[in-house]
C-alpha positions in Angstrom: 41.2 164.9 77.7 43.0 167.1 79.9 45.4 169.9 78.2 49.1 169.2 79.2 52.5 171.2 77.8 56.0 169.7 79.2 59.4 171.0 77.9 60.8 168.5 75.6 64.0 166.2 76.6 66.6 165.2 74.9 67.3 161.5 75.3 70.3 161.3 73.2 73.5 160.1 75.2 71.3 161.9 78.4 72.4 160.3 81.3 71.0 161.1 84.7 73.6 162.2 87.5 75.7 159.7 88.7 75.5 161.2 92.2 71.5 161.5 92.3 71.4 157.7 91.1 73.8 156.4 93.7 71.6 159.0 96.2 68.2 157.0 95.7 70.4 153.4 95.7 72.0 153.9 98.8 68.2 155.0 100.2 67.2 152.1 99.1 64.5 154.0 96.6 65.8 152.6 93.5 66.9 148.6 92.5 70.6 148.2 93.0 72.8 147.1 90.6 72.7 147.6 87.1 69.3 149.2 85.4 67.3 147.1 83.2 66.1 148.4 79.6 63.9 148.5 76.8 64.8 148.5 73.4 62.8 149.7 70.6 64.4 147.4 68.4 63.4 144.1 70.6 61.6 142.3 68.1 59.4 140.1 70.2 57.9 143.2 72.0 58.9 146.4 70.3 58.4 149.7 71.9 58.8 153.1 70.7 59.9 156.5 72.6 57.5 159.6 72.3 57.4 162.9 73.8 55.3 163.4 76.9 52.8 165.5 74.9 52.3 163.2 72.2 52.1 160.3 75.2 49.4 162.4 76.5 47.4 163.0 73.4 47.4 159.6 72.4 45.6 158.7 75.5 41.7 158.2 75.4 39.9 159.2 78.4 36.6 157.1 79.1 36.0 159.3 82.3 35.6 158.4 86.3 34.9 154.9 86.3 34.8 151.6 88.4 38.0 149.8 87.9 38.7 146.3 89.4 41.4 143.4 88.6 41.7 140.0 88.9 43.8 139.9 91.5 41.7 142.2 93.8 38.8 140.3 92.8 40.6 137.4 94.3 41.2 138.9 97.6 38.0 139.8 97.7 38.5 144.2 97.7 35.5 145.7 96.2 36.1 147.8 92.2 37.1 151.7 93.2 36.6 154.4 91.0 39.3 155.6 88.8 40.2 158.4 86.1 40.7 155.9 83.6 42.8 156.9 80.4 43.5 154.0 78.0 46.4 153.6 75.0 44.7 152.5 71.3 48.2 152.2 69.8 49.7 148.7 69.5 53.6 149.7 70.4 54.3 149.6 73.7 55.0 153.7 74.8 58.5 154.6 76.2 58.2 158.4 77.4 59.9 160.5 80.2 58.7 163.2 82.4 60.9 165.4 84.6 59.2 166.0 87.8 60.4 167.9 91.1 60.2 165.6 94.3 61.7 166.5 97.3 64.0 169.2 95.9 65.5 166.2 93.2 64.6 166.5 89.3 64.2 163.0 88.5 63.4 161.7 85.3 60.8 159.2 85.4 60.0 156.7 82.4 56.4 156.5 81.7 54.5 153.7 79.8 51.2 151.6 79.6 49.9 148.7 78.0 48.3 149.1 74.7 44.5 148.5 74.8 45.0 146.3 71.5 43.7 142.9 70.2 47.4 142.0 70.0 47.9 142.0 73.8 45.8 138.8 73.7 48.8 137.1 73.3 50.5 138.4 76.4 50.2 137.0 79.9 48.3 136.8 82.3 45.2 136.6 79.6 43.6 140.0 79.7 40.1 138.4 79.6 38.4 142.2 79.9 40.2 142.6 76.7 38.8 139.5 74.8 35.5 140.6 75.7 35.5 144.3 74.6 38.2 144.5 72.1 37.4 148.0 70.8 37.9 151.4 73.0 34.8 152.5 70.7 32.3 150.3 72.5 33.5 151.0 76.3 31.4 154.4 76.7 28.0 152.4 76.4 29.2 149.4 78.9 30.7 152.5 81.3 27.0 154.0 81.1 25.5 151.0 81.9 27.1 150.1 84.8 29.8 148.0 83.5 33.4 147.5 85.9 36.7 147.5 83.5 38.5 144.6 84.9 42.0 144.9 83.7 45.7 144.6 85.3 47.1 147.7 86.4 50.0 148.2 84.2 47.0 148.7 80.9 46.8 152.0 83.0 49.1 155.0 83.0 52.0 154.5 85.0 55.6 155.6 86.0 57.9 152.2 85.5 60.8 153.8 86.9 63.4 156.1 87.5 64.7 156.7 83.4 68.9 156.8 83.7 70.1 157.3 80.2 69.4 156.3 76.3 72.5 154.3 74.4 71.4 153.6 70.9 68.0 151.9 71.0 68.0 151.1 74.7 66.5 153.3 77.2 67.8 152.3 80.6 65.7 152.5 84.1 65.8 151.5 87.6 62.8 149.9 89.4 61.2 152.5 92.2 60.8 150.8 95.6 57.8 153.0 96.6 55.7 150.3 97.9 58.5 149.1 100.8 59.4 153.2 101.3 55.6 154.6 101.2 57.0 157.9 101.7 58.8 158.2 98.6 56.1 156.9 96.8 53.4 159.6 98.6 56.4 162.2 97.4 55.9 161.1 93.8 52.6 160.8 93.9 52.3 164.4 94.8 54.8 165.5 92.4 52.5 164.5 90.0 49.5 165.9 91.4 50.8 169.2 91.0 51.2 168.8 87.3 47.7 167.4 87.3 48.7 163.9 86.1 47.2 162.2 89.3 46.4 159.1 86.9 49.3 158.3 86.5 50.5 155.6 88.8 53.0 153.7 90.4 53.6 150.8 89.0 54.6 147.6 91.0 55.1 144.5 89.0 53.5 141.1 90.3 57.4 139.6 90.4 60.5 140.6 91.4 63.2 142.7 89.6 65.2 139.6 89.6 66.6 139.0 86.0 65.8 135.6 84.4 66.2 136.1 80.6 64.3 132.7 79.7 63.5 134.1 76.4 66.7 134.2 75.6 68.4 130.9 76.5 65.2 129.0 74.2 66.4 130.8 71.4 70.3 130.4 72.0 69.3 126.8 72.4 67.9 126.5 68.8 71.0 128.4 67.4 73.8 125.8 67.2 77.0 125.8 68.9 76.9 129.4 70.1 77.1 129.3 73.6 77.7 126.7 76.6 74.6 125.8 78.2 75.2 122.4 80.1 76.6 124.5 82.6 76.1 128.0 83.0 79.3 129.8 85.4 79.2 132.7 87.4 82.6 135.0 88.5 84.6 133.9 91.2 85.8 137.4 92.7 83.5 139.7 94.9 82.5 142.9 92.8 79.9 145.9 92.6 77.2 145.6 90.4 77.2 149.5 88.5 75.4 151.1 85.8 77.6 151.7 82.7 78.5 155.3 83.3 79.8 154.1 86.6 81.8 151.2 84.9 83.5 153.5 82.3 84.3 155.5 84.9 85.7 153.0 87.3 86.4 150.3 85.5 90.2 150.4 86.1 89.9 151.0 89.9 87.1 148.9 91.0 86.1 144.8 90.3 83.1 146.0 88.9 80.3 144.2 87.1 78.0 145.3 84.7 74.4 143.8 82.8 74.3 145.0 79.3 71.7 144.8 76.3 73.1 144.2 72.6 71.2 143.1 69.8 72.7 141.1 66.9 71.5 140.0 63.6 69.7 136.9 63.0 69.0 137.0 66.9 65.6 138.0 68.0 66.1 138.8 71.5 68.4 141.4 73.0 71.2 139.4 75.0 72.2 140.6 78.0 75.9 140.6 78.3 77.9 140.0 81.3 80.8 142.7 81.4 83.6 143.0 84.4 86.5 144.9 85.0 88.9 141.6 85.2 88.5 138.0 84.5 88.8 135.9 87.3 90.3 136.7 91.0 93.8 136.1 90.5 93.8 138.6 87.9 95.9 141.7 88.4 94.7 142.9 85.5 91.6 145.6 85.0 90.5 145.1 81.5 87.1 145.1 80.3 86.1 142.3 79.2 82.2 140.5 78.4 82.2 137.5 80.1 79.7 135.9 78.6 75.3 136.0 78.1 73.3 135.9 81.3 70.4 133.6 81.2 68.2 131.0 83.0 66.3 127.8 81.8 63.5 128.4 83.6 62.9 125.0 85.4 63.5 124.7 89.2 65.3 122.2 91.6 68.0 120.1 90.3 66.7 121.0 86.6 67.2 124.9 87.0 70.4 126.2 84.9 71.2 129.9 85.5 74.0 131.6 84.9 77.2 133.4 82.2 76.4 130.9 79.0 80.0 131.3 77.7 80.8 132.1 74.0 82.6 129.4 71.8 82.0 130.7 68.3 85.0 133.0 67.5 82.6 135.2 65.2 80.3 136.0 67.5 83.0 136.6 70.4 84.7 139.4 67.5 80.8 140.6 66.9 80.0 141.6 70.5 83.5 143.2 71.0 82.9 145.4 68.3 80.0 146.5 68.9 80.2 147.2 72.4 83.6 148.7 72.1 82.1 151.1 69.4 79.1 152.1 72.2 81.3 152.2 75.1 83.7 154.4 73.1 86.8 152.0 75.0 88.4 148.9 74.3 85.9 146.4 75.4 87.2 142.4 74.6 85.4 139.1 74.7 86.2 135.9 76.1 86.0 132.9 74.0 85.7 129.4 75.4 87.2 126.6 73.9 86.0 123.1 75.6 88.7 120.8 75.3 89.9 117.3 76.9 91.3 118.3 80.3 91.7 121.6 80.9 89.2 124.3 78.5 90.8 127.0 77.0 89.8 130.8 77.5 91.1 133.3 75.4 90.3 137.4 75.0 88.8 138.4 71.6 89.0 142.2 70.3 86.5 142.9 67.4 89.5 141.8 64.8 92.3 139.7 66.4 92.7 136.5 68.9 94.6 137.6 71.7 97.6 135.6 72.3 96.9 135.7 75.9 95.8 132.6 77.8 93.6 133.2 80.6 92.6 130.2 82.9 91.1 129.8 85.4 88.2 132.1 84.3 85.2 131.2 86.1 84.0 129.8 90.0 82.5 126.4 89.7 78.8 127.2 91.0 75.7 129.4 89.2 74.6 132.1 90.3 
């Protein structure tokens, strides 16, 4: 195992410089809009943050091995040689390393999928892990000429640009290194200079669009918390941003933010849709949670996606309280009350129901 020593990064409330994020976004090097997030308290798939030194120390080095994947085999690609490091602990690790890439000091989120039996419940099904459940048996298998057949995310990799930690959530933007190959090569060169060439640049097999089908399914079984029959979307042009940009600019621009929240009694992290105003006719810019974003995972006419409007007062109050404390500014939540004729929309703070009735709020279409 190689020895590395890296300076620890203080993540608490640390954030990538907004100008760096905007620069990479304008160059199309990272995903547009709001960042994605991973939470250490996400019940369905818990993760843990560890320092980069600890991350390196936990890896098991198997040597230079022949590797392939099911996708490569389907394409008729031959196996290749690779320095193989696997991660034996059950929780998915979150770590961050700072790399000098073309004069910019970029904090990059590093992770790996555990080589552990708990991953037998994951998709796609790891056939190789099912056949070789212990790392201890792999050296003999490799010595005998065996080829390691694992998806790329089972090897250490850069997941994206780390842009900050708030509470238990770590925020990051996917990198577009496949479409901007020079950017990818520059990152690989920076890794090589630190003798970390075994860390790959992971490109997910799916797009980085949000779906949150698991959120849809859980809320469907939670009674009358949200309206799922007809999800909506905003009826005004907006710029999708990060939380730092939202807090800084919400009084000057029409902004939209996707942001995670964890609530007691709900397993999944809820992706909120937060805007700087309620609807296109509104002249008031005041942060508000319009609802929870989710999709039902179906296609065609059965597909449903968009903002699930909050119908329960207590849920609206809880969301407003948590978000206001997190952001350090008052953030209301929209309460939707179905009724004959015209439905009612009201702003809810963490403790009171605003007498202001706001209507109309959302467009009739779905995203």
